[in-house]
N, C-alpha and C positions, 0 to 999 in steps of 0.2 A: 504493500500500500504506500501511496505517496505521503510525504510529510506535508504539513500545511501551516500557514500563518495568516491571520486576518487583520486588515487595517479597518478600524471603525473610526468615526468622527463624532465630534460633539454637535455638529449640525451640517447642513448642506454647504458645499463649496469651501470646506476647510482644506481641500487639497488631497483628498483620499485617492482619487484616480491617479494623480501624478506620483504620490508617495508609493502606491502599489506598483506603478510602472517603473519607478526608480529602483525599487527593491527587486522587481523581476529582472531588470538589467544587470544589477550587481550579482545576483545569483547565477544568471546566465554567464557572465564574465568569469565567474568562479568555477565554471565547468558543469553546472547542474542543468538538467532538462527541466525547465520551469514553464508553467502556464498560468494565466490569470483566470479568475472566476468571479462572477457576480450573479447571484441567483435571480435577482430581479432588478431591472434597470428601468427608469422612467426618463425618456428623452425622445425628442423628435429627430435627432441625428441618428440615422441608422445606415446599415451596410448590407450588401448582398454577398454571401459567400460563394465559393466556386460551385457549390451544389444548389444554388438558388434559394438559400434560406436567409432570413433577415435577423440581424442582431444589432446591439448597441455599438456605437462608435468607440466608446471608452475602452471596451475590451479588445476592439480591433487595434487601437493605439497600443494597449498593453501587450498584445500579441506581437506587434512590430518591435517593441522593446525586447521581447524574448527571441526575435528572429524566427518566428514560427508563423504558419498560416492561420488566419482567424478561423475559428470553428464555432458553430452555434452552441456547442457544449459549454463554451465559456460564458454564455449568457442565455440560459434557457427560457427566461421570461423577460419580455420587453413590453413596456406599457407606453403607448404613444397617445398623449392627451388629445382628445377631440373637443372637449369643453372643459370648463372649470371643475366639473363634477363627474367626468367620465373619460374613458380611454379605450383605444383599440388594444385588445389583449393578444399578444403574439407569443405562442408557446412552441418551443423547439423550432423557431424560425418561420412558423406558419400562423396565419390569423385564426384565432379561436373565436373572435367576435368582439363586439363593442359592449362595454359594461359600465354602469354607473359605479361610482366609488363605493357606495354602500353595498352593492351586490358583489363587487369584487372582494371587498373586505371579508364577506362571509364565505366566499368561494375559494380564496387563494390557498388555503391549507390542503385542498384537494390536489394541488399541483406539486406537493412535496415529492411524490414518486418521480415526476418528471425532472425535478431539480436534482434529486439524488442519482437518477440514472445518468444525467449529464455529468455530474461530479465523478461518478464511478468510471465513466468513459475516459475522463482525463487522468484518473488515477492509474489506469492501465498503461499509460504512455509516458507519464512525467514523474520526476523525482519529488518535486516540490510544487504545490499549488498556492499561489498568492491570492487570497480572497479579499474582495472589497465589499464593505457594507454600504448602506444607503442612509442619507440623512443622519439621524441620531438613534442610538439604542435606548434612549431615555424618553421616547415618546410614549408616555404611560397610557395614553388612550388607545394605542395601537399594539401594545406589547403582547396581548393575548393571542394575536394571530400572526406574530412576527415570523417571517421566513427569509429575512435578508440580513438581519443584524445578529443578536444573540441567539435567535432561533436557528440561524444558519451555522453559527459557531458551534452550537451543541450538536447539530446533525453531523458536522464534519470533524468534530472533536479538535477544533482549531484554537490555539492560543491567540489572544487578542492584544493588539497594541492600539491604544486610543489616542487620536490626534486632535489637537485644538488649534485654532487660528488666532495667533497673537496680533496679526495685522488689523483685525477688526476691533480689538480691544476686549477686555474682560476674559482673557484666556484662563486665568486661574479659577474664576467662577464657572466658566464653561466645563472645565475638567473635573473640578471637585463636585459641582452640582450634578453632572452626568453620573459620576460614580455613586453619589448619594442616592440617586433614584433607581439604581440597579438592585436586584435581589442579591442576597449573599452569595449564592452559587454563581451568579453572573459576575459579581465583583472579583471573585477568585479566578475567573477566566481571563480577566484583564491583567496581563503580566507587566505591561510598561506603558509609559506616557510619552507622547511626542508633542513638542511645541513647534508648530509649523509657521512659515512665513515671517521669521524674525528679522528685524532690521536694527542695527546698532551694535553696541558694545555688550558682549555676553556677560562680562563681569558685573554689570549693573543688574542683570537678571538673576544672578546667583542666589541672593537672599530669598527671592520669591520661589526659586526652584527648591531650596532647602525646606521652606515652609510647606510647599506642595507635597514633597516627599513625606514630611511628618504628618500632614493632614490626611493623606490618602494611603500611605504605606506602599506606594507604587514606585518602581524604579523609573527615573527619567531616562528614557531610551534614546533621546536625541533632541537637539534644538536645531531645526533646519532653517537656514537663512532664506530670505526672499530672493528668488532667482528669476531672471527674465529669460524664459524659454519659449520657443515657438513650436508647441506641440498641440495636436488637435484637441479641442475642448469637447466636453461631454454634452453640454446643452446650452440653453439660452442664458445661463448665468455667466457665460463667457465675457471676458473683459475686451474681446475683440470689438464688440459693438461700441464700446466707450472710447476707443483709441482716437486720439486727436492727431492727425497727420497732415503735414503741409501738402498742399496740392502739388502733384508731380507734373511732369510734362504732359502725361496722359492722366486724365481724371476719370475714374470709374465709380459710379454711384450704384449701390445695391439697395433696393427697397427693403427696409426692415419690417416685413409683414408681421402682424401680431402672432401668427402661428408658423413662423419661418422654420423650415426644416433643412437639414443637410447644408448648412451654411459653410461647412468645411469644403464645399465645392470650389470656394473662391480663395482658399489659402495660397494656392500657387501664384495667383495674380499679385499677391503682396510681395513676392520675392523678385518681381521683375523690376530692374533698374529703370527709374524714370516714370514708374506707374504708381499712382496712389489709389487706394480702395477705401471708399467711405460707405457707411450704412446710414441711410436717411429715413426720416419719419414724416416729413412734410414737404409739400411742393416747393417751397422756397429753398429747401436744402439741395435741390437738384442742381441749382446754379447753371453753369455751362459745361456739364459733364460730357465727356467724349463718348461714353457708352453708359447706358442705364440697364441694369440687370434686374429682372423679376425672378426671384429665387423660388425654390420649392416651398410648399406649404402643406400642412396637414388638412386645411380646410380652404380649398380654392375659392368656393363661392362666397363664403363669409369674408375672406380676406379681400376679394375683389370688391365686395360691398363696402368694406372699410376704406379702400382706395377711392371709391366713388364718392363717399361721404366727405372725405377730408381734402378732396381736390387733387390727389396724386394722379388719378386716372386721367383727368383732363390735361394735367401738366405733361404726363408721359406722351399722350397723343399729340399734343402741340409740339413737343420735342421731336417726335417721329416725323411729323409733317415737315419740319425744318431740316430733316436729314440726319438727326442724331441716331446712332446705332442703338437699337433696343434688342436685348437678348433675354429670352425667357427659358427657364429650365423647369421641367416637370410641371408643377402647378402654375408656375409663371408662364410657361408655354400655353397651358390651357386657357389662362386669362386672356391671352393675346388674340384668341380666336373669335369667331362670330357669335357662338352660343355655347352654353353649358346646360346640360340636361341631366337630371338625377331621378330617374323613374323608380329606382329601388330604395330611395332614401338613404343612400350611402353617406351623403353629406347633409345638405340642407333641404333636400327634396325639392320638387318642382323644377323650374328652369329659369334662366336669366340670360340676358344678352352679355356677350363678352365685349372686349375692347374694340374688336373689329379691325385689328391691325394685320391679322393673318386670315386667309380665307379657309379656315378649318372649323370643325364643330366637334365638341367633346360630349360623349355620353358616359356617365359613371355607371360601372357595372359591379356586380356583387363579388366577382373574383378579382383578387389582387394580382397584378403583374409583378413578379419578382424574378429577375434574371440578370446575369452578366452578359454583356454584348461586346462584339468587336466588328469592325468594318472600316468603311472609308467615307469621308465627306464627299457629297455630291458635286456636280459641276456648278461652280459659282460664277456670277457675272461681275463685270466691272471691277470695283475696288476689292471685292471679296474673292477674286480669282486666285489670290495667294493661297486660299484654303482648299482649293479643289484637289480631290484625291488623297488628302492627308489621311494616314492610318490612325484610327482611334480605338480606344476600348474604355469601358466603364460599366455602369449598372443601372437598371431601371427598377423603380419602386413606385407604383401608382395604381389607382383604382379605375381611372378613366381610359376610354379608347377614343383616340382623336383621328378624324379622317378629313381629308380635303374635300371641299365642295367641287362638283363637276365643273370642268372647263375653267379652273381657277388660274389666275395669273400667279407666277412664282413656281417654285419647285421644292422637292423634298430636301431635307437637311443632310441626311446621311443614308447610306445603304449598309445594313448591318445584319448580323445573324446572332442567334442566341448562343451563349457560351456556357452551357451547363454540363458539369462534370458527369452527371449520371447519364446524360444523353450520349456523351462521348464513349462511355463504358458500354452502352447498349449498341454502339455502332450505328446509330441513326444519323442520316445525313441532315444537315442543317440548312434550311431554306433561307435565302436572303429576303429581307423585308425593308421597306422604307421607314425612316424615322424623321419626325419633325418637319418643319417647313421654313422656307425662306422667301421673303418678298421684299426686294430692294434692300432697305437698311434695317429690316425687322427679321430676326431669326428666332426660331424656337426648336427645342429638342427635349426628349425625355431622358437623355443620358446624363446621369450624375457622374462626376469625376471627369467631365470633358476637358477641363482646364489642366488636369494632371497629365495630359498628353503633351509632351514638351513641344513637338512640332506644331500642334494646333495652337498652343499657348503663344508661341513666338509668332505664328501666322496672324492671329487676331491682333496682337500688339503692333506688329509691323504695319498692318492695315491702318490702325489708328494713327501711327506715326506718319505714314505716307499721306493720309488725308490732311494732316497739318503741314505738309511740305517739309517734314523732317526726315533725317536719315536714321535708320535703326542699326547700322553696322556695328556700332560700339556697344550696343546694349544686348546682353545675353542673360538668359534665364539661369537660375540655379539648378544644378543637378539635385533634384528633389530628394531622391533616395539617399544620396551621400549627405545632404543637408540634414535630413531626419536622423541619420545615424549619429552625426555629431551632436545633435540635440539630446538624443538618448544617452550618449556617453557623458555629456555634461551633467545631465540629471543624475546618472549613476555616480559620478564623482562627488556630486553634492551630497547624496545620500550616504555614500561610503565614508566620506570625511566628517560627517556631522551626526551620524547615527552610531550607536554602540553595536557594531556588527558582531562582536564576540557574544554579546548578550542576545542578539537576534538569532544567531545560529544556535545558541543554547536552548532557547525556548522552542525553536523549530524542532530540534532533536528530541527534546523532552516531551513535547506535545501536551495533551491534557490528561 
């Protein structure tokens, strides 16, 4: 059986995901076969595995830190919020249905066999499993049905390290208060404490650490400094949305939809020299952007209504009429069409007009499309000719089917095929299909990760440079894979140098 260790936190966004990723990287560097695990994730950022299954991005990021392929076993339950009181429930990578929070609360313990089956599958292959909790283990109103914090630690017999965020203030109260609200059996499972995101002189912190040790009886396993790393974020708590960046030679504005999903699609654009990427909430924020991106969303119709109400839709249409490039991905692509219809009440039910910038129509269907794809960009006209024929790959996650109206002006965006591992094993031939649509300066596609294709990324930026009469010759994109590896190594160095690794290895070996 694999050994295990669990990182829990005093609240959301204390840095659990990155601490777990850093620990994964250290253990991998030390020669262990290590895998991440989180029994239940709640996030709108998701990923499609090679076998066409959906999982949370946080465990994908942690798998990258381990240098292993992401597997749905690493995140057996994914909750994608559809409203403030309900979510789409995804189990073992497949949609189980939509549930209200109260109904899921009563139901979720029935998923323990699925959780443990996934965990045992990882145990067969790996030496150590680094488990991540969610939110706080001291949510006393939820503890009776817990399957992700202490409930998971008990199931996996995993020693727990509790992390608090000093950057937000009140870290001593966070840690002491959390432990105070745990049952005696649970307190005993917490082997150490981590103070995360520390800035300043550690000697000033020492008296507080001594008092915390005396008060809780727990070992201080580490004080981790605040580090600036560029690693995929888990959900909308990301600090990316708040970044203030000077406008570059090329200015790209992403509409920050209320239910924005898979915003990691745009991380690669941030690495392009001379390019600035901004997230905008109102029409005046668009300014003179060179390209406007409508991202993915969990609720296309409701987010389009939001754009319509606050004037963003009208502003985007005005920009499009003046020749600004408009690029829609997934839900953003659906919005750009002529109409949206929801006969099965998948989203908001009924129908509504789209923005009318592309001659396509979307019908929401009951079955979710989940697939990895590869192919080539279609034949592009005029300025976009640089993109013609470029090889691409990525993944699709959507409920809607989008088709072009007959005798429409424009053309498809790309010609692709499904790239599903189980189909390859079965020896089935894969038929080519069209994806997305292009009409002059408006582009739409269902492909997530499109900008992670280096040739396409450079092509679209070259096009924007050329439109402004500028040369692109001196501007090169970053080797994203190598860049990520350096970020993970930097994270591992931070963890190794500031965490008591002898203590960590000791509790992993001892277990519960």
